[in-house]
Structures are given as structure tokens and as C-alpha cells.
KETORZA-650240 format. One line per 4 residues: their letters; for each residue x, y, z negated of N, C-alpha, C. Coordinates in steps of 0.05 Angstrom, whole numbers. Each point is the difference from the previous one (the first is absolute). Example, Ala and Ser with C-alpha at 12.3 -4.5 7.8 and 13.67 -1.06 7.14 Angstrom:
REM residues 2
AS	264:-114:-156:-18:24:0:18:24:0 ~ -7:21:14:16:24:-1:-15:22:-14
END
This chain:
REM residues 105
MYKP	16:-22:-4:-17:26:1:21:19:5 ~ -11:26:13:13:26:-6:4:13:-17 ~ 12:2:-19:-8:6:-25:0:45:3 ~ 17:12:6:3:23:-4:-24:9:28
VATP	-19:-18:7:-29:8:6:-15:10:-32 ~ -5:-29:-2:-29:5:-28:17:14:-28 ~ 25:2:-3:0:13:-18:-11:35:5 ~ -1:9:24:-13:28:7:-21:-5:-4
LAAL	1:-12:13:-43:1:2:-13:-9:-13 ~ 17:-25:-24:-14:3:-31:-5:24:-11 ~ 25:13:-6:10:37:-13:-21:16:15 ~ 1:-2:24:-39:13:6:-9:-3:-6
LLSC	-22:-24:-3:-19:-10:-6:-4:8:-23 ~ 15:-7:-27:11:4:-24:-4:28:-5 ~ 1:21:20:6:29:5:-27:11:-7 ~ -22:-5:26:-16:5:5:-24:-13:-20
LASL	4:-25:-15:-21:-14:-16:14:28:-26 ~ 14:4:-8:17:21:-18:-16:24:-8 ~ -6:15:24:-13:33:10:-23:-7:-2 ~ -18:-31:18:-26:9:-7:-7:1:-29
ALAQ	22:-27:-21:-22:-3:-23:2:33:-10 ~ 36:12:3:8:19:-9:-42:29:3 ~ 3:-4:31:-32:12:12:-30:-2:-30 ~ 11:-25:-2:-31:-2:-12:-3:2:-24
TAPL	19:5:-10:-2:13:-34:8:21:5 ~ 16:24:8:1:33:11:-31:6:-4 ~ 4:23:-22:-10:14:-9:-21:14:28 ~ -27:-1:-4:-5:24:34:7:29:-15
TGMA	5:3:28:14:40:5:-12:16:12 ~ -28:-11:19:-9:17:7:2:3:33 ~ 22:-19:16:7:3:14:-26:-18:16 ~ -21:2:-3:-22:-16:25:1:31:15
QAGD	-5:-23:19:-7:19:37:-31:5:7 ~ -6:17:7:-20:0:8:-12:-18:23 ~ -31:-17:-13:-9:-26:18:0:-24:-13 ~ 30:2:-23:5:-23:-25:-14:-15:-13
PARW	-17:-20:6:-12:-21:-11:7:3:-31 ~ -20:5:-18:12:11:-31:14:-39:-7 ~ -10:-1:14:3:-40:-15:36:-1:2 ~ 11:23:14:26:-8:9:15:9:-37
YQAD	-14:13:2:15:19:-40:-10:-18:-20 ~ -10:-10:6:-16:-26:-27:22:-25:-17 ~ 12:9:-14:13:-32:-2:-12:-23:-20 ~ 19:-18:21:-26:-24:-9:-9:2:-24
STPQ	-8:-9:-14:-7:-11:-30:-2:-13:3 ~ 6:-24:5:-3:-23:-20:26:-18:6 ~ 8:-22:-2:25:-22:10:-14:-20:23 ~ -32:-1:12:0:-9:15:8:14:24
AQLR	-15:27:-3:9:22:27:18:7:7 ~ 21:-1:-34:45:7:10:-6:-17:20 ~ -8:-31:-10:16:-22:25:-9:7:19 ~ -25:-5:-5:-17:9:34:18:23:15
TLHK	8:15:-8:17:20:5:26:-11:10 ~ 18:0:-22:24:-21:6:-8:-21:26 ~ -9:-10:-3:-6:-27:32:0:24:19 ~ -4:14:9:-14:15:19:39:18:6
EIGA	1:9:-26:29:9:5:23:-20:11 ~ -2:-18:-12:26:-28:11:-13:-1:31 ~ -19:-7:9:-8:-6:28:9:24:14 ~ -1:27:-8:-11:15:21:47:-4:7
ALNE	19:-5:-31:27:6:-3:9:-26:31 ~ -12:-21:-6:3:-23:24:-10:18:23 ~ -22:0:4:2:18:24:19:22:8 ~ 7:9:-18:23:30:7:32:-32:14
AKKA	10:-6:-23:21:-24:8:-9:-10:26 ~ -16:-15:7:-7:-4:27:10:17:15 ~ -17:28:2:11:13:17:34:15:4 ~ 7:-6:-27:34:10:-3:4:-23:22
CRQE	-11:-28:-5:13:-23:14:11:4:24 ~ -25:14:15:-13:-16:29:27:25:10 ~ 12:27:-14:20:7:19:26:-12:-7 ~ 1:-30:-22:30:0:12:8:-23:18
AAAD	12:0:5:23:-19:26:-15:-16:-5 ~ -6:-22:22:-19:-21:5:6:-31:-17 ~ 36:6:-4:18:-15:-17:-6:-6:-31 ~ -4:31:-7:-13:6:-19:-26:-3:-7
RSAC	-18:-1:14:-25:1:-13:-12:-20:-8 ~ 2:-26:6:-7:-14:-29:5:-8:-8 ~ 12:12:-11:21:-9:-30:-12:30:-23 ~ -3:23:23:-12:27:-16:-20:-3:-7
LKAA	-27:-9:13:-29:-14:2:-9:-23:-19 ~ 33:-14:-6:-9:-28:-21:11:15:-25 ~ 8:20:-2:15:7:-21:-24:30:-20 ~ -13:10:30:-24:16:-12:-31:-22:-5
QDTY	5:-27:12:-28:-17:-16:13:-14:-33 ~ 21:-11:2:4:-9:-26:0:26:-18 ~ 9:37:2:0:8:-23:-30:10:0 ~ -22:-5:19:-25:5:-8:-13:-25:-10
RQDM	8:-16:-4:-10:-28:-10:16:-1:-23 ~ 10:3:-11:29:11:-34:-18:20:1 ~ -9:32:2:-14:9:1:-34:3:-18 ~ -11:-20:24:-24:-12:-12:3:-14:-25
ANAQ	19:-19:1:4:-19:-24:-6:16:-36 ~ 11:26:18:20:21:-39:-20:14:9 ~ -29:-5:7:-13:34:6:-2:2:-25 ~ -19:-12:-20:-10:2:-25:27:13:-22
ALRK	14:4:5:27:0:-7:20:27:-3 ~ -13:0:43:14:33:3:-26:21:-7 ~ -33:-19:-4:-17:30:-5:7:0:-31 ~ 2:-10:-23:10:1:-32:25:25:-3
AAHP	12:-6:25:32:8:-9:-8:38:16 ~ -30:-3:11:-6:25:9:-12:25:-12 ~ -13:-22:-13:-27:14:-7:-1:-20:-47 ~ 22:8:-6:-1:-12:-21:-11:20:-30
Q	-23:-19:-6:-28:5:-13:18:9:-36
END
């Protein structure tokens, strides 16, 4: 397996997830744009809602990683996609722990 592709990809995915988790816990700053639905600015109030949001974020990170993999050279693309899928599976398996870390009670 081509390791240099997997390591930067994993770092990219983790940084995406970390920034998304921080965005969920950040206080409202009044940066709403005209026409934005009010639900975009309501915090997830239950662990189930937080977990649903995290699952969506993990899926979005996978889609971004796949898009980045398509920009790789053909020889590296397969390993990149495999690493992205592995990271997705790992994040989904650890979703509950990630939720608890992002929303301590």
C-alpha cells in the first residue's frame, strides 16, 4: 500500500471533522445571511440529533476525500479511495466517542 497518500488523506479528513465539530459547538455570532433558514442556527439539543449531524458530516468528509482522490494520479487513485473509505468506516465506528468529545456534558 502506498503510505504517503493515506497519511495526508487521514490528516485532511480529521481536520475536516474537527472543524465541523467545532462549528457545532461554537456560539451563535449573528453571522446569519438573509434567507438562511432558522434551523441552521439551532444547536442540536439531544445526543441523537448530535449523532445524526455527525453522521452527515462524516459522509460529507468522505465525499470531499473522494473528490480529492479523483485529482490524484491514476496509479495512486485506488489507494487514496481505499484510505478514504477506511477512514470513513473508522469514523462511523467511533461516531459516539466523537460526539461525546464534541459535546461534553
